[in-house]
SESEGU-388605 format. One record per residue (C-alpha): residue in three letters; z, x, y; residue number from 1. Coordinates in steps of 0.02 Angstrom, whole numbers, plus 50000, padded with zeros to 5 digits. Last residue first. Layout:
// residues N
+------+-------+-------+-------+-----+
! rest !    up !  east ! north !  nr !
+------+-------+-------+-------+-----+
!  Ala !     Z !     X !     Y ! NUM !
...
+------+-------+-------+-------+-----+
***
This chain:
// residues 194
+------+-------+-------+-------+-----+
! rest !    up !  east ! north !  nr !
+------+-------+-------+-------+-----+
!  Unk ! 51215 ! 53006 ! 52730 ! 194 !
!  Unk ! 51282 ! 52930 ! 52896 ! 193 !
!  Unk ! 51137 ! 52881 ! 52998 ! 192 !
!  Unk ! 51052 ! 52821 ! 52831 ! 191 !
!  Unk ! 51142 ! 52657 ! 52836 ! 190 !
!  Unk ! 51093 ! 52632 ! 52991 ! 189 !
!  Unk ! 50906 ! 52669 ! 52972 ! 188 !
!  Unk ! 50887 ! 52569 ! 52803 ! 187 !
!  Unk ! 50977 ! 52417 ! 52903 ! 186 !
!  Unk ! 50843 ! 52435 ! 53034 ! 185 !
!  Unk ! 50716 ! 52459 ! 52925 ! 184 !
!  Unk ! 50772 ! 52307 ! 52820 ! 183 !
!  Unk ! 50782 ! 52188 ! 52966 ! 182 !
!  Unk ! 50615 ! 52230 ! 53017 ! 181 !
!  Unk ! 50536 ! 52217 ! 52844 ! 180 !
!  Unk ! 50602 ! 52018 ! 52844 ! 179 !
!  Unk ! 50552 ! 52010 ! 53016 ! 178 !
!  Unk ! 50380 ! 52045 ! 52964 ! 177 !
!  Unk ! 50404 ! 51921 ! 52817 ! 176 !
!  Unk ! 50462 ! 51788 ! 52922 ! 175 !
!  Unk ! 50316 ! 51789 ! 53024 ! 174 !
!  Unk ! 50205 ! 51773 ! 52870 ! 173 !
!  Unk ! 50306 ! 51633 ! 52802 ! 172 !
!  Unk ! 50277 ! 51570 ! 52974 ! 171 !
!  Unk ! 50095 ! 51592 ! 52975 ! 170 !
!  Unk ! 50065 ! 51542 ! 52780 ! 169 !
!  Unk ! 50170 ! 51371 ! 52825 ! 168 !
!  Unk ! 50067 ! 51340 ! 52966 ! 167 !
!  Unk ! 49892 ! 51362 ! 52902 ! 166 !
!  Unk ! 49963 ! 51279 ! 52732 ! 165 !
!  Unk ! 50010 ! 51130 ! 52844 ! 164 !
!  Unk ! 50190 ! 51057 ! 52836 ! 163 !
!  Unk ! 50304 ! 51040 ! 52681 ! 162 !
!  Unk ! 50351 ! 51191 ! 52653 ! 161 !
!  Unk ! 50371 ! 51232 ! 52835 ! 160 !
!  Unk ! 50574 ! 51265 ! 52858 ! 159 !
!  Unk ! 50582 ! 51335 ! 53031 ! 158 !
!  Unk ! 50638 ! 51515 ! 53044 ! 157 !
!  Unk ! 50770 ! 51503 ! 53184 ! 156 !
!  Unk ! 50821 ! 51559 ! 53361 ! 155 !
!  Unk ! 50655 ! 51501 ! 53425 ! 154 !
!  Unk ! 50693 ! 51327 ! 53400 ! 153 !
!  Unk ! 50541 ! 51242 ! 53330 ! 152 !
!  Unk ! 50458 ! 51096 ! 53425 ! 151 !
!  Unk ! 50435 ! 50935 ! 53344 ! 150 !
!  Unk ! 50479 ! 50811 ! 53512 ! 149 !
!  Unk ! 50542 ! 50640 ! 53465 ! 148 !
!  Unk ! 50720 ! 50713 ! 53510 ! 147 !
!  Unk ! 50676 ! 50772 ! 53670 ! 146 !
!  Unk ! 50709 ! 50941 ! 53691 ! 145 !
!  Unk ! 50703 ! 51000 ! 53886 ! 144 !
!  Unk ! 50674 ! 51185 ! 53928 ! 143 !
!  Unk ! 50714 ! 51337 ! 53852 ! 142 !
!  Unk ! 50797 ! 51370 ! 53666 ! 141 !
!  Unk ! 50836 ! 51527 ! 53674 ! 140 !
!  Unk ! 50783 ! 51706 ! 53577 ! 139 !
!  Unk ! 50914 ! 51845 ! 53575 ! 138 !
!  Unk ! 50975 ! 51930 ! 53742 ! 137 !
!  Unk ! 51089 ! 52087 ! 53686 ! 136 !
!  Unk ! 51265 ! 52065 ! 53760 ! 135 !
!  Unk ! 51336 ! 51902 ! 53681 ! 134 !
!  Unk ! 51332 ! 51961 ! 53520 ! 133 !
!  Unk ! 51317 ! 52133 ! 53516 ! 132 !
!  Unk ! 51477 ! 52154 ! 53440 ! 131 !
!  Unk ! 51430 ! 52058 ! 53316 ! 130 !
!  Unk ! 51276 ! 52166 ! 53267 ! 129 !
!  Unk ! 51397 ! 52336 ! 53240 ! 128 !
!  Unk ! 51513 ! 52234 ! 53134 ! 127 !
!  Unk ! 51372 ! 52179 ! 53013 ! 126 !
!  Unk ! 51297 ! 52370 ! 53020 ! 125 !
!  Unk ! 51505 ! 52429 ! 52970 ! 124 !
!  Unk ! 51492 ! 52289 ! 52824 ! 123 !
!  Unk ! 51310 ! 52365 ! 52794 ! 122 !
!  Unk ! 51393 ! 52531 ! 52783 ! 121 !
!  Unk ! 51350 ! 52685 ! 52910 ! 120 !
!  Unk ! 51513 ! 52677 ! 52994 ! 119 !
!  Unk ! 51548 ! 52550 ! 53118 ! 118 !
!  Unk ! 51727 ! 52597 ! 53230 ! 117 !
!  Unk ! 51699 ! 52767 ! 53261 ! 116 !
!  Unk ! 51526 ! 52832 ! 53238 ! 115 !
!  Unk ! 51455 ! 52644 ! 53304 ! 114 !
!  Unk ! 51590 ! 52654 ! 53459 ! 113 !
!  Unk ! 51526 ! 52817 ! 53519 ! 112 !
!  Unk ! 51330 ! 52769 ! 53495 ! 111 !
!  Unk ! 51387 ! 52602 ! 53587 ! 110 !
!  Unk ! 51458 ! 52694 ! 53762 ! 109 !
!  Unk ! 51295 ! 52789 ! 53749 ! 108 !
!  Unk ! 51164 ! 52664 ! 53728 ! 107 !
!  Unk ! 51105 ! 52607 ! 53568 ! 106 !
!  Unk ! 50921 ! 52551 ! 53569 ! 105 !
!  Unk ! 50874 ! 52404 ! 53566 ! 104 !
!  Unk ! 50813 ! 52297 ! 53384 ! 103 !
!  Unk ! 50975 ! 52258 ! 53308 ! 102 !
!  Unk ! 51016 ! 52123 ! 53396 ! 101 !
!  Unk ! 50844 ! 52039 ! 53391 ! 100 !
!  Unk ! 50823 ! 52075 ! 53204 !  99 !
!  Unk ! 51006 ! 52000 ! 53179 !  98 !
!  Unk ! 50959 ! 51836 ! 53279 !  97 !
!  Unk ! 50785 ! 51827 ! 53201 !  96 !
!  Unk ! 50863 ! 51837 ! 53025 !  95 !
!  Unk ! 50997 ! 51720 ! 53070 !  94 !
!  Unk ! 51177 ! 51791 ! 53066 !  93 !
!  Unk ! 51329 ! 51788 ! 52949 !  92 !
!  Unk ! 51455 ! 51944 ! 52975 !  91 !
!  Unk ! 51573 ! 51891 ! 53100 !  90 !
!  Unk ! 51562 ! 51711 ! 53049 !  89 !
!  Unk ! 51620 ! 51732 ! 52854 !  88 !
!  Unk ! 51787 ! 51734 ! 52891 !  87 !
!  Unk ! 51761 ! 51545 ! 52912 !  86 !
!  Unk ! 51693 ! 51500 ! 52744 !  85 !
!  Unk ! 51631 ! 51324 ! 52718 !  84 !
!  Unk ! 51620 ! 51310 ! 52889 !  83 !
!  Unk ! 51559 ! 51478 ! 52928 !  82 !
!  Unk ! 51407 ! 51446 ! 52815 !  81 !
!  Unk ! 51369 ! 51253 ! 52870 !  80 !
!  Unk ! 51361 ! 51356 ! 53050 !  79 !
!  Unk ! 51236 ! 51475 ! 52978 !  78 !
!  Unk ! 51135 ! 51377 ! 52915 !  77 !
!  Unk ! 51098 ! 51265 ! 53055 !  76 !
!  Unk ! 51076 ! 51412 ! 53155 !  75 !
!  Unk ! 50928 ! 51437 ! 53056 !  74 !
!  Unk ! 50867 ! 51540 ! 52903 !  73 !
!  Unk ! 51034 ! 51624 ! 52847 !  72 !
!  Unk ! 51080 ! 51808 ! 52829 !  71 !
!  Unk ! 51241 ! 51858 ! 52751 !  70 !
!  Unk ! 51304 ! 52049 ! 52788 !  69 !
!  Unk ! 51451 ! 52106 ! 52688 !  68 !
!  Unk ! 51427 ! 51997 ! 52531 !  67 !
!  Unk ! 51560 ! 51965 ! 52398 !  66 !
!  Unk ! 51667 ! 51833 ! 52493 !  65 !
!  Unk ! 51500 ! 51731 ! 52532 !  64 !
!  Unk ! 51449 ! 51715 ! 52360 !  63 !
!  Unk ! 51627 ! 51651 ! 52313 !  62 !
!  Unk ! 51596 ! 51502 ! 52412 !  61 !
!  Unk ! 51452 ! 51470 ! 52306 !  60 !
!  Unk ! 51268 ! 51453 ! 52363 !  59 !
!  Unk ! 51157 ! 51342 ! 52277 !  58 !
!  Unk ! 51037 ! 51410 ! 52173 !  57 !
!  Unk ! 50854 ! 51400 ! 52207 !  56 !
!  Unk ! 50734 ! 51466 ! 52034 !  55 !
!  Unk ! 50665 ! 51621 ! 52033 !  54 !
!  Unk ! 50522 ! 51651 ! 51896 !  53 !
!  Unk ! 50378 ! 51680 ! 52017 !  52 !
!  Unk ! 50502 ! 51796 ! 52126 !  51 !
!  Unk ! 50549 ! 51904 ! 51964 !  50 !
!  Unk ! 50347 ! 51955 ! 51948 !  49 !
!  Unk ! 50314 ! 51972 ! 52136 !  48 !
!  Unk ! 50503 ! 52069 ! 52136 !  47 !
!  Unk ! 50436 ! 52200 ! 52029 !  46 !
!  Unk ! 50294 ! 52262 ! 52127 !  45 !
!  Unk ! 50121 ! 52280 ! 52117 !  44 !
!  Unk ! 50087 ! 52101 ! 52163 !  43 !
!  Unk ! 50142 ! 52128 ! 52334 !  42 !
!  Unk ! 50198 ! 51973 ! 52402 !  41 !
!  Unk ! 50114 ! 51831 ! 52479 !  40 !
!  Unk ! 50077 ! 51746 ! 52328 !  39 !
!  Unk ! 50233 ! 51724 ! 52283 !  38 !
!  Unk ! 50268 ! 51631 ! 52473 !  37 !
!  Unk ! 50119 ! 51515 ! 52442 !  36 !
!  Unk ! 50170 ! 51477 ! 52265 !  35 !
!  Unk ! 50355 ! 51420 ! 52336 !  34 !
!  Unk ! 50494 ! 51489 ! 52221 !  33 !
!  Unk ! 50527 ! 51373 ! 52099 !  32 !
!  Unk ! 50646 ! 51227 ! 52126 !  31 !
!  Unk ! 50834 ! 51195 ! 52038 !  30 !
!  Unk ! 50898 ! 51035 ! 52099 !  29 !
!  Unk ! 50981 ! 50944 ! 52252 !  28 !
!  Unk ! 51020 ! 51122 ! 52323 !  27 !
!  Unk ! 51086 ! 51106 ! 52523 !  26 !
!  Unk ! 51138 ! 51288 ! 52565 !  25 !
!  Unk ! 51015 ! 51391 ! 52452 !  24 !
!  Unk ! 51046 ! 51562 ! 52375 !  23 !
!  Unk ! 50948 ! 51721 ! 52387 !  22 !
!  Unk ! 51041 ! 51882 ! 52336 !  21 !
!  Unk ! 50997 ! 52052 ! 52379 !  20 !
!  Unk ! 51108 ! 52191 ! 52303 !  19 !
!  Unk ! 51041 ! 52358 ! 52383 !  18 !
!  Unk ! 51088 ! 52530 ! 52321 !  17 !
!  Unk ! 51008 ! 52660 ! 52449 !  16 !
!  Unk ! 50877 ! 52778 ! 52394 !  15 !
!  Unk ! 50779 ! 52703 ! 52482 !  14 !
!  Unk ! 50568 ! 52712 ! 52433 !  13 !
!  Unk ! 50504 ! 52607 ! 52586 !  12 !
!  Unk ! 50381 ! 52520 ! 52477 !  11 !
!  Unk ! 50524 ! 52458 ! 52350 !  10 !
!  Unk ! 50649 ! 52426 ! 52490 !   9 !
!  Unk ! 50515 ! 52323 ! 52574 !   8 !
!  Unk ! 50487 ! 52229 ! 52434 !   7 !
!  Unk ! 50671 ! 52193 ! 52393 !   6 !
!  Unk ! 50688 ! 52116 ! 52577 !   5 !
!  Unk ! 50518 ! 52030 ! 52539 !   4 !
!  Unk ! 50608 ! 51967 ! 52381 !   3 !
!  Unk ! 50770 ! 51910 ! 52464 !   2 !
!  Unk ! 50685 ! 51834 ! 52620 !   1 !
+------+-------+-------+-------+-----+
***
C-alpha cells in the first residue's frame, strides 16, 4: 500500500510533503516485498526501485504515536493496532473503510463542520473520517458465514500472497485502485485549505 500511495503522489505531482510508512502487524522475520506487487508498480518511479529493497518491519508503539492517519488492510489488524495503542482508534481505518467514508460528497452540515473542526491537515482528515463512522455506509458482511467457508469480508483487503497468481493479481490491482482513490481523497482535502 505504501509504495502505491507514494507512486500516486509522484503521478499526481502533489506539492504535499507526505511521510508514508509501511509496517507489519506480526512480522516474524524480514521478508522482501512481494515480487508480484513490485511488478505492478510503475518501473519509472523511484518507488519501484525502493520497493525492490523493502523488507517487512514490525510496527512499534512509537510508530502509532507519530502518525496522524493509520491504514490497515483488515479489521483484525485495525483491532490489534487499537489494542496496542487505544488512543489510535479514531485515526485508524481499514483501506476499504477509509475510501468508503471519504467517497460521498459533503453535505451542508459536514461542510461547515469540516471547515471549523477538521482543518486541512492529515489529522483533520482522520477526524473527518471518524465523524462519518456510523453515518456513511461501508461494505458489510452479508449472509451467514460458516467456519469452513473461505469468503472474504468485504471490509478487508485479504492476504492473498499464498493464493493463486490470478487471485493474487486481482486483489493487488483492486488494492492499487483503492490506494489511488484514497490518495486522491486526501489530496483533495489537504488542498482545500491551501
